[in-house]
Backbone as numpy.savetxt, mean C-alpha at the origin, in Angstrom:
# Nx Ny Nz CAx CAy CAz Cx Cy Cz
21.41 -26.72 2.91 21.29 -25.43 2.22 19.81 -25.04 2.16
19.54 -23.77 2.43 18.15 -23.30 2.43 17.56 -23.33 1.03
16.28 -23.65 0.93 15.56 -23.66 -0.33 14.69 -22.41 -0.41
15.04 -21.51 -1.32 14.29 -20.26 -1.43 13.28 -20.29 -2.58
13.01 -21.50 -3.09 12.00 -21.62 -4.14 10.59 -21.49 -3.61
10.40 -21.80 -2.33 9.10 -21.63 -1.70 9.01 -20.23 -1.10
7.82 -19.71 -1.03 7.62 -18.35 -0.52 6.32 -18.31 0.27
6.18 -17.30 1.10 4.95 -17.07 1.85 4.23 -15.87 1.25
2.97 -15.69 1.63 2.16 -14.65 0.98 2.71 -13.25 1.25
3.28 -13.02 2.43 3.86 -11.70 2.70 5.03 -11.42 1.75
5.80 -12.45 1.44 6.93 -12.27 0.52 6.46 -11.98 -0.90
5.37 -12.63 -1.31 4.79 -12.33 -2.62 4.29 -10.89 -2.66
3.62 -10.45 -1.60 3.11 -9.08 -1.56 4.26 -8.07 -1.57
5.32 -8.35 -0.81 6.48 -7.46 -0.78 7.10 -7.33 -2.16
7.29 -8.46 -2.84 7.91 -8.44 -4.17 7.02 -7.71 -5.17
5.70 -7.88 -5.04 4.77 -7.21 -5.96 4.80 -5.70 -5.76
4.80 -5.26 -4.51 4.90 -3.82 -4.25 6.25 -3.28 -4.69
7.30 -4.02 -4.42 8.65 -3.56 -4.79 8.76 -3.31 -6.28
8.06 -4.12 -7.07 8.13 -3.98 -8.53 7.52 -2.67 -9.02
6.74 -2.01 -8.17 6.12 -0.73 -8.58 7.09 0.44 -8.47
8.21 0.26 -7.78 9.14 1.36 -7.54 10.28 1.33 -8.55
10.74 2.53 -8.92 11.87 2.63 -9.83 12.80 3.74 -9.36
14.00 3.75 -9.91 14.97 4.78 -9.55 14.38 6.18 -9.74
14.60 7.04 -8.76 14.11 8.42 -8.85 12.75 8.63 -8.24
11.98 7.55 -8.01 10.69 7.70 -7.33 10.93 8.21 -5.91
9.99 8.99 -5.41 10.04 9.48 -4.04 8.86 8.86 -3.29
9.18 8.00 -2.34 8.18 7.16 -1.71 8.15 7.41 -0.21
6.94 7.40 0.35 6.77 7.57 1.79 5.89 6.45 2.33
6.25 5.93 3.49 5.41 4.92 4.14 4.69 5.54 5.34
3.59 4.93 5.73 2.85 5.40 6.89 3.11 4.54 8.11
2.23 4.65 9.09 2.40 3.89 10.31 1.93 2.44 10.11
2.49 1.53 10.89 2.13 0.10 10.82 2.19 -0.41 9.39
3.34 -0.17 8.73 3.48 -0.47 7.31 4.63 -1.43 7.06
4.61 -2.58 7.70 5.75 -3.48 7.58 5.96 -3.99 6.16
4.90 -4.38 5.48 5.05 -4.90 4.12 5.53 -3.81 3.16
4.96 -2.59 3.15 5.54 -1.55 2.30 6.99 -1.22 2.63
7.34 -1.15 3.92 8.72 -0.86 4.29 9.66 -1.93 3.76
9.27 -3.19 3.92 10.09 -4.29 3.40 10.17 -4.22 1.88
9.08 -3.84 1.22 9.08 -3.72 -0.24 10.02 -2.62 -0.70
10.01 -1.49 -0.01 10.92 -0.40 -0.35 12.37 -0.83 -0.16
12.65 -1.49 0.96 14.00 -1.96 1.23 14.44 -3.00 0.19
13.50 -3.82 -0.26 13.81 -4.81 -1.29 14.13 -4.13 -2.61
13.34 -3.14 -2.99 13.60 -2.42 -4.25 14.97 -1.74 -4.21
15.31 -1.14 -3.06 16.60 -0.46 -2.92 17.77 -1.43 -3.07
17.59 -2.66 -2.64 18.66 -3.65 -2.68 18.71 -4.42 -3.99
17.75 -4.16 -4.88 17.72 -4.91 -6.14 17.67 -3.97 -7.34
16.50 -3.66 -7.85 16.39 -2.99 -9.14 16.31 -1.46 -9.05
16.14 -0.89 -7.85 15.95 0.56 -7.74 16.83 1.15 -6.65
18.15 1.07 -6.78 19.04 1.60 -5.75 18.97 3.11 -5.60
18.44 3.82 -6.60 18.32 5.28 -6.54 16.91 5.73 -6.15
16.12 4.83 -5.63 14.82 5.18 -5.08 15.02 6.11 -3.89
14.21 7.15 -3.79 14.28 8.09 -2.66 13.18 7.72 -1.68
13.57 7.42 -0.46 12.63 6.95 0.57 12.58 7.93 1.73
11.39 8.40 2.03 11.18 9.21 3.23 10.48 8.33 4.24
11.24 7.79 5.17 10.72 6.80 6.11 9.90 7.47 7.21
8.65 7.03 7.33 7.80 7.53 8.40 7.61 9.03 8.39
7.74 9.65 7.19 7.61 11.10 7.05 8.64 11.86 7.87
9.79 11.23 8.11 10.80 11.89 8.95 12.23 11.73 8.43
12.62 10.55 8.00 14.01 10.30 7.65 14.21 10.09 6.17
15.07 10.92 5.55 15.34 10.82 4.12 16.47 9.82 3.88
16.21 8.89 2.99 17.19 7.86 2.62 17.81 7.16 3.83
17.01 6.55 4.67 17.56 5.79 5.79 18.15 4.48 5.29
18.97 3.87 6.10 19.54 2.57 5.76 19.43 1.64 6.98
18.21 1.30 7.39 18.08 0.40 8.54 18.61 -0.98 8.19
19.18 -1.65 9.17 19.71 -2.98 8.95 18.60 -3.98 8.64
17.43 -3.76 9.24 16.30 -4.67 9.08 15.02 -3.92 9.36
13.89 -4.53 9.06 12.60 -3.93 9.41 12.48 -3.93 10.93
12.33 -2.76 11.54 12.23 -2.69 13.00 10.83 -3.02 13.50
10.66 -2.98 14.80 9.38 -3.34 15.41 8.33 -2.26 15.23
8.72 -1.08 14.77 7.78 -0.01 14.49 8.21 0.69 13.21
7.24 1.03 12.35 7.58 1.73 11.12 7.33 3.24 11.24
7.14 3.71 12.46 6.94 5.15 12.67 7.70 5.62 13.91
8.89 5.05 14.12 9.72 5.47 15.24 11.19 5.52 14.81
12.01 6.11 15.67 13.39 6.43 15.34 14.23 5.28 14.80
14.09 4.03 15.28 14.93 2.96 14.72 14.84 2.81 13.21
13.72 3.22 12.61 13.57 3.10 11.16 14.43 4.13 10.42
14.55 5.35 10.98 15.26 6.41 10.25 16.50 6.92 10.97
17.00 6.15 11.91 18.13 6.60 12.72 19.35 6.99 11.89
19.62 6.27 10.81 20.81 6.52 10.00 20.49 7.25 8.70
19.49 8.11 8.73 19.11 8.86 7.53 20.15 9.92 7.18
20.15 10.30 5.91 21.07 11.37 5.49 20.52 12.74 5.87
19.22 12.81 6.20 18.58 14.08 6.55 17.29 13.78 7.31
16.96 14.64 8.25 15.72 14.50 9.00 14.78 15.67 8.67
13.49 15.37 8.57 12.48 16.40 8.38 11.61 16.45 9.62
11.34 17.67 10.09 10.41 17.84 11.19 9.02 17.54 10.65
8.38 16.51 11.21 7.19 15.94 10.59 6.04 16.91 10.43
5.79 17.74 11.42 4.62 18.61 11.37 4.87 19.94 10.66
6.10 20.15 10.21 6.40 21.38 9.49 7.03 21.11 8.15
8.29 20.71 8.17 9.02 20.52 6.92 8.40 19.44 6.03
7.96 18.36 6.63 7.39 17.28 5.82 6.24 17.78 4.97
5.32 18.52 5.58 4.15 18.96 4.82 4.49 20.03 3.79
5.56 20.76 4.02 6.03 21.69 2.99 6.38 20.92 1.72
7.10 19.82 1.87 7.46 19.00 0.72 6.24 18.30 0.13
5.40 17.77 1.00 4.24 17.01 0.53 3.27 17.88 -0.27
3.14 19.15 0.12 2.19 20.04 -0.53 2.76 20.74 -1.76
4.06 20.64 -1.97 4.70 21.40 -3.06 4.29 20.90 -4.43
3.92 19.62 -4.53 3.59 19.06 -5.83 4.80 18.56 -6.59
5.99 18.83 -6.07 7.22 18.41 -6.76 7.88 17.21 -6.09
7.41 16.85 -4.91 8.07 15.80 -4.15 7.07 14.77 -3.62
7.60 13.64 -3.21 6.81 12.57 -2.56 5.62 12.18 -3.41
5.90 11.60 -4.56 4.85 11.29 -5.51 4.08 10.02 -5.17
4.66 9.16 -4.36 4.05 7.86 -4.10 3.92 7.62 -2.61
2.75 7.17 -2.20 2.48 6.93 -0.79 1.86 5.55 -0.64
2.43 4.73 0.22 1.91 3.39 0.48 0.99 3.43 1.69
-0.21 2.92 1.54 -1.19 3.11 2.59 -2.12 1.90 2.72
-2.58 1.66 3.94 -3.58 0.65 4.20 -4.88 1.31 4.62
-5.98 0.57 4.56 -7.28 1.12 4.94 -8.15 0.00 5.48
-8.96 0.33 6.49 -9.90 -0.65 7.04 -10.96 -1.01 6.01
-11.41 -0.02 5.25 -12.35 -0.24 4.15 -11.83 0.46 2.90
-11.99 -0.21 1.78 -11.67 0.37 0.48 -12.80 -0.02 -0.45
-13.36 0.98 -1.17 -14.52 0.65 -2.00 -14.16 0.53 -3.47
-15.20 0.30 -4.28 -14.97 -0.03 -5.69 -14.36 1.12 -6.48
-14.39 2.34 -5.94 -13.78 3.48 -6.61 -12.53 3.96 -5.89
-12.01 3.15 -4.98 -10.75 3.50 -4.32 -10.88 4.52 -3.22
-12.10 4.80 -2.74 -12.27 5.64 -1.56 -11.92 4.81 -0.33
-11.22 5.41 0.62 -10.72 4.66 1.77 -11.33 5.18 3.06
-11.49 4.27 4.01 -12.03 4.61 5.33 -11.12 4.07 6.42
-10.61 4.97 7.24 -9.87 4.60 8.44 -10.42 5.34 9.65
-11.69 5.77 9.57 -12.27 6.62 10.62 -13.31 5.90 11.48
-14.41 5.49 10.89 -15.48 4.85 11.67 -16.16 3.78 10.84
-16.70 2.77 11.54 -17.59 1.78 10.93 -18.98 2.02 11.50
-19.96 2.19 10.61 -21.32 2.47 11.04 -21.88 3.70 10.35
-23.19 3.88 10.43 -23.85 4.98 9.73 -23.72 6.31 10.46
-23.57 6.27 11.78 -23.52 7.49 12.59 -22.08 7.75 13.00
-21.49 8.81 12.46 -20.09 9.13 12.76 -19.88 9.35 14.25
-20.83 9.96 14.91 -20.68 10.31 16.32 -20.99 9.13 17.26
-21.69 8.15 16.75 -21.95 6.94 17.53 -21.69 5.72 16.65
-20.45 5.50 16.30 -20.12 4.42 15.37 -20.15 3.05 16.06
-20.25 2.02 15.25 -20.11 0.66 15.77 -18.65 0.42 16.19
-17.73 0.93 15.39 -16.30 0.83 15.67 -15.65 2.15 15.32
-14.83 2.68 16.23 -14.04 3.87 15.90 -12.64 3.40 15.55
-12.21 3.76 14.35 -10.93 3.31 13.81 -9.81 4.30 14.16
-8.56 3.99 13.84 -7.43 4.82 14.27 -7.44 6.25 13.77
-8.08 6.52 12.63 -8.06 7.87 12.08 -7.22 7.95 10.82
-7.18 9.15 10.24 -6.57 9.29 8.92 -5.06 9.41 8.95
-4.49 10.05 9.98 -3.04 10.22 10.08 -2.44 10.78 8.80
-3.09 11.75 8.20 -2.58 12.39 6.98 -3.08 11.75 5.71
-3.84 10.67 5.81 -4.32 9.98 4.62 -5.22 10.87 3.77
-6.07 11.66 4.41 -6.96 12.55 3.65 -6.15 13.54 2.83
-5.06 14.04 3.41 -4.21 14.99 2.69 -3.56 14.33 1.48
-3.03 13.11 1.70 -2.36 12.42 0.61 -3.31 12.12 -0.54
-4.58 11.91 -0.22 -5.56 11.65 -1.26 -5.97 12.88 -2.04
-5.59 14.06 -1.55 -6.00 15.30 -2.20 -4.83 16.13 -2.73
-3.61 15.62 -2.57 -2.42 16.39 -2.93 -1.68 15.82 -4.14
-2.38 15.05 -4.96 -1.78 14.58 -6.19 -0.84 13.40 -6.04
-0.97 12.64 -4.96 -0.08 11.50 -4.75 -0.64 10.25 -5.44
0.28 9.39 -5.85 -0.10 8.07 -6.34 -0.19 7.14 -5.14
-1.37 6.62 -4.88 -1.61 5.82 -3.69 -1.55 4.33 -4.03
-0.69 3.61 -3.31 -0.58 2.17 -3.45 -1.12 1.54 -2.17
-2.22 0.82 -2.29 -2.85 0.19 -1.13 -2.38 -1.26 -0.99
-2.31 -1.71 0.27 -2.07 -3.13 0.51 -3.06 -3.60 1.56
-3.42 -4.87 1.46 -4.42 -5.45 2.35 -4.07 -6.92 2.54
-3.75 -7.29 3.76 -3.36 -8.68 4.03 -4.54 -9.60 4.31
-5.76 -9.04 4.30 -6.95 -9.85 4.60 -8.08 -9.45 3.67
-7.98 -9.89 2.44 -8.96 -9.58 1.40 -10.28 -10.27 1.74
-11.30 -9.48 2.09 -12.61 -10.05 2.42 -13.70 -9.00 2.18
-14.98 -9.40 2.18 -16.05 -8.45 1.85 -16.21 -7.32 2.85
-15.63 -7.42 4.03 -15.72 -6.32 5.00 -14.65 -5.26 4.75
-13.56 -5.64 4.11 -12.49 -4.67 3.86 -12.56 -4.10 2.45
-13.06 -4.88 1.50 -13.29 -4.38 0.14 -14.79 -4.30 -0.07
-15.33 -3.10 0.12 -16.78 -2.90 0.22 -17.31 -2.09 -0.96
-18.60 -2.21 -1.21 -19.21 -1.46 -2.31 -19.11 0.05 -2.07
-19.35 0.46 -0.82 -19.28 1.87 -0.46 -18.75 2.00 0.96
-17.75 2.82 1.16 -17.18 2.99 2.50 -18.18 3.70 3.40
-18.10 3.41 4.70 -18.99 4.06 5.67 -18.63 5.53 5.87
-17.38 5.86 5.64 -16.92 7.24 5.80 -15.72 7.43 4.89
-15.67 8.53 4.15 -14.56 8.78 3.24 -13.44 9.49 4.00
-12.47 8.70 4.45 -11.29 9.28 5.10 -10.30 9.80 4.08
-10.29 9.17 2.91 -9.38 9.55 1.84 -10.12 9.43 0.51
-10.18 10.50 -0.26 -10.89 10.42 -1.54 -10.13 9.58 -2.55
-10.87 8.67 -3.17 -10.33 7.95 -4.31 -10.88 8.60 -5.56
-11.65 7.82 -6.32 -12.28 8.39 -7.51 -13.74 8.74 -7.23
-14.06 8.90 -5.92 -15.38 9.37 -5.47 -16.48 8.49 -6.04
-17.33 9.00 -6.92 -18.37 8.17 -7.51 -17.98 7.58 -8.85
-16.71 7.70 -9.20 -16.23 7.13 -10.44 -16.24 8.12 -11.59
-15.83 7.66 -12.74 -15.77 8.51 -13.92 -14.81 9.67 -13.73
-15.27 10.88 -14.06 -14.40 12.06 -13.99 -14.66 12.91 -12.75
-15.34 12.34 -11.74 -15.66 13.13 -10.54 -14.41 13.71 -9.88
-13.37 12.91 -9.78 -12.14 13.40 -9.17 -11.53 14.54 -10.00
-11.50 14.36 -11.31 -10.93 15.38 -12.20 -11.70 16.70 -12.10
-13.02 16.62 -11.97 -13.84 17.83 -11.91 -13.52 18.67 -10.68
-13.02 18.03 -9.63 -12.64 18.76 -8.42 -11.19 19.25 -8.47
-10.53 19.00 -9.58 -9.14 19.44 -9.73 -8.15 18.58 -8.98
-8.56 17.37 -8.63 -7.67 16.47 -7.88 -6.89 15.59 -8.85
-5.59 15.64 -8.74 -4.74 14.76 -9.53 -4.33 13.56 -8.69
-3.54 12.67 -9.27 -3.10 11.49 -8.54 -4.28 10.58 -8.22
-4.19 9.89 -7.08 -5.26 9.00 -6.66 -4.78 7.56 -6.55
-5.68 6.65 -6.20 -5.29 5.24 -6.05 -4.89 4.64 -7.38
-3.79 3.91 -7.38 -3.28 3.30 -8.59 -3.32 1.77 -8.55
-3.06 1.21 -7.37 -2.92 -0.23 -7.27 -3.36 -0.70 -5.89
-3.88 -1.91 -5.84 -4.24 -2.55 -4.58 -3.63 -3.96 -4.59
-2.76 -4.22 -3.64 -2.12 -5.53 -3.53 -2.68 -6.22 -2.29
-3.33 -7.35 -2.47 -3.90 -8.07 -1.34 -3.25 -9.45 -1.22
-3.73 -10.22 -0.26 -3.23 -11.58 -0.10 -3.81 -12.54 -1.12
-4.71 -12.06 -1.98 -5.30 -12.90 -3.02 -4.98 -12.46 -4.43
-4.80 -11.15 -4.62 -4.72 -10.64 -5.99 -4.09 -9.25 -6.05
-3.92 -8.79 -7.28 -3.51 -7.41 -7.55 -4.63 -6.77 -8.35
-5.03 -5.57 -7.93 -6.14 -4.88 -8.57 -5.72 -3.47 -8.94
-6.34 -2.93 -9.99 -6.12 -1.53 -10.34 -7.48 -0.91 -10.66
-7.49 0.20 -11.39 -8.73 0.92 -11.65 -8.87 1.20 -13.14
-10.04 0.91 -13.69 -10.28 1.08 -15.12 -10.15 2.56 -15.49
-9.53 2.87 -16.62 -9.25 4.26 -16.99 -10.48 5.16 -17.08
-11.60 4.64 -17.58 -12.78 5.49 -17.79 -13.73 5.47 -16.60
-14.17 4.31 -16.20 -15.15 4.22 -15.11 -14.51 4.42 -13.74
-13.20 4.15 -13.63 -12.45 4.19 -12.36 -12.91 3.13 -11.37
-13.63 2.13 -11.85 -14.00 1.00 -10.99 -12.81 0.08 -10.79
-12.80 -0.59 -9.64 -11.70 -1.50 -9.35 -11.74 -2.69 -10.31
-10.54 -3.03 -10.79 -10.41 -4.05 -11.83 -9.37 -5.08 -11.41
-9.67 -6.32 -11.71 -8.73 -7.39 -11.37 -7.59 -7.40 -12.38
-6.37 -7.26 -11.87 -5.20 -7.29 -12.76 -4.57 -8.67 -12.80
-4.38 -9.28 -11.64 -3.79 -10.62 -11.60 -4.24 -11.34 -10.35
-4.23 -12.65 -10.40 -4.52 -13.47 -9.22 -3.22 -14.14 -8.80
-3.06 -14.31 -7.49 -1.85 -14.95 -6.99 -1.86 -16.44 -7.33
-0.70 -17.05 -7.42 -0.64 -18.48 -7.71 -1.51 -19.30 -6.76
-2.32 -20.18 -7.34 -3.20 -21.03 -6.54 -4.54 -20.42 -6.23
-4.78 -19.16 -6.64 -6.04 -18.46 -6.38 -6.80 -18.32 -7.70
-8.11 -18.51 -7.66 -8.93 -18.37 -8.87 -9.63 -17.01 -8.90
-10.07 -16.64 -10.08 -10.85 -15.41 -10.23 -12.11 -15.48 -9.37
-12.73 -16.64 -9.34 -13.97 -16.83 -8.57 -13.72 -16.63 -7.07
-12.60 -17.08 -6.58 -12.27 -16.90 -5.16 -12.07 -15.43 -4.83
-11.44 -14.70 -5.72 -11.24 -13.27 -5.49 -12.58 -12.55 -5.49
-13.45 -12.86 -6.46 -14.75 -12.21 -6.51 -15.58 -12.54 -5.28
-15.54 -13.77 -4.82 -16.29 -14.18 -3.63 -15.83 -13.43 -2.39
-14.55 -13.06 -2.36 -13.99 -12.37 -1.20 -14.13 -10.86 -1.30
-14.79 -10.37 -2.33 -14.94 -8.94 -2.57 -16.39 -8.53 -2.42
-16.63 -7.40 -1.76 -17.99 -6.97 -1.45 -18.70 -6.24 -2.57
-18.19 -6.30 -3.78 -18.84 -5.68 -4.94 -18.36 -6.42 -6.18
-18.98 -6.13 -7.30 -18.62 -6.82 -8.54 -17.37 -6.17 -9.14
-16.34 -6.95 -9.26 -15.10 -6.47 -9.85 -15.22 -6.44 -11.38
-14.48 -5.54 -11.99 -14.29 -5.62 -13.43 -13.24 -6.71 -13.68
-13.57 -7.64 -14.54 -12.67 -8.76 -14.80 -12.37 -8.83 -16.30
-11.13 -8.62 -16.70 -10.77 -8.74 -18.12 -11.00 -10.15 -18.63
-11.04 -10.30 -19.94 -11.26 -11.62 -20.52 -10.13 -12.58 -20.19
-8.94 -12.04 -19.97 -7.80 -12.87 -19.60 -7.11 -12.24 -18.38
-7.01 -13.02 -17.32 -6.39 -12.53 -16.08 -5.07 -13.27 -15.87
-4.01 -12.51 -15.70 -2.69 -13.11 -15.53 -2.49 -13.61 -14.10
-1.43 -14.40 -13.92 -1.02 -14.82 -12.60 0.05 -13.88 -12.09
-0.05 -13.47 -10.84 0.95 -12.60 -10.24 2.32 -13.28 -10.25
3.35 -12.59 -10.71 4.68 -13.21 -10.71 5.13 -13.60 -9.30
5.73 -14.77 -9.19 6.25 -15.22 -7.89 7.53 -14.45 -7.57
7.83 -14.27 -6.29 9.11 -13.67 -5.93 10.25 -14.60 -6.34
11.37 -14.01 -6.72 12.52 -14.82 -7.08 13.17 -15.40 -5.83
14.02 -16.40 -6.04 14.74 -17.00 -4.91 15.60 -15.95 -4.20
16.20 -15.04 -4.96 17.03 -14.01 -4.34 16.19 -13.03 -3.54
15.02 -12.68 -4.03 14.13 -11.80 -3.27 13.71 -12.46 -1.96
13.38 -13.72 -2.00 12.99 -14.44 -0.79 14.16 -14.48 0.19
15.35 -14.75 -0.33 16.53 -14.79 0.55 16.76 -13.44 1.23
16.68 -12.36 0.45 16.89 -11.03 1.02 15.85 -10.72 2.08
14.61 -11.06 1.81 13.55 -10.77 2.78 13.75 -11.56 4.07
14.10 -12.82 3.96 14.21 -13.66 5.14 15.50 -13.43 5.93
16.59 -13.22 5.23 17.89 -13.17 5.91 18.39 -11.76 6.19
17.99 -10.79 5.36 18.55 -9.45 5.47 17.50 -8.43 5.90
16.41 -8.36 5.20 15.44 -7.28 5.39 14.51 -7.52 6.58
13.99 -8.72 6.69 12.99 -9.00 7.73 13.25 -10.32 8.44
14.43 -10.48 9.03 14.72 -11.75 9.72 13.85 -11.97 10.95
13.26 -10.90 11.50 12.40 -11.04 12.67 10.95 -11.37 12.32
10.65 -11.42 11.02 9.31 -11.83 10.58 8.21 -10.83 10.87
8.51 -9.53 10.83 7.47 -8.53 11.08 6.38 -8.58 9.99
6.78 -8.81 8.75 5.79 -8.88 7.66 4.90 -10.10 7.82
5.47 -11.19 8.27 4.67 -12.40 8.48 3.63 -12.17 9.57
3.99 -11.44 10.60 3.01 -11.13 11.65 1.88 -10.27 11.06
2.25 -9.30 10.24 1.24 -8.43 9.64 0.30 -9.23 8.75
0.84 -10.22 8.04 0.03 -11.01 7.12 -0.61 -12.22 7.77
-0.33 -12.44 9.06 -0.90 -13.60 9.76 -0.30 -14.92 9.33
0.94 -14.89 8.85 1.63 -16.12 8.45 2.28 -16.77 9.67
2.03 -18.04 9.88 2.58 -18.74 11.01 3.81 -19.56 10.61
């Protein structure tokens, strides 16, 4: 008989993200988003069966049998109850302010105020050291009042930086009330990495350590971060996934191990 008491880091991240969703939430995933897709599917099969999922900005309430090899192609939304034309209808809903309140997103760089970079690495935009994939709508989501949930499978000082090289998506800009002064609502709410869970302090909007994963210390998280984190006097341990969550992820949701590939789990 299989033992589901043990878990891998991708399963912990999936369970942690899944816990953020509740019935009635309207959630959208982006491209190359295996862990968020698995987390959404896990929430739907457990505590949030009435979660509304717009898969890949195209398929409303899909029911894929498993996480497919791409999170932005037809196999993900083939059995949806409704399809949205991505470049027209989707943005009508996204811009209305009444729909799609939560967006799961990754970023090559994320800074201490939740500003994200998926554009270029280097000081010169036109001659960068590395040209990244681009925003793919991320800039819009950061300015349209969405709650942004970030995930990062490789928490290190190059991905969590003091200041991003280019602002592809506005977070809390320079902190404090800068975002509010521009009339921007929403913004980054949570960051789930392979080491910890982080959020943003209400006043300063600086990134704050919420919990460390089992077996990880506060010092290890700080060492892997390119700026000084806000650390409460007491830091909790991230809840482990339940045996049933692990079973669902391994046997039903992601039997092909797409999340493990994303997290580098062997």
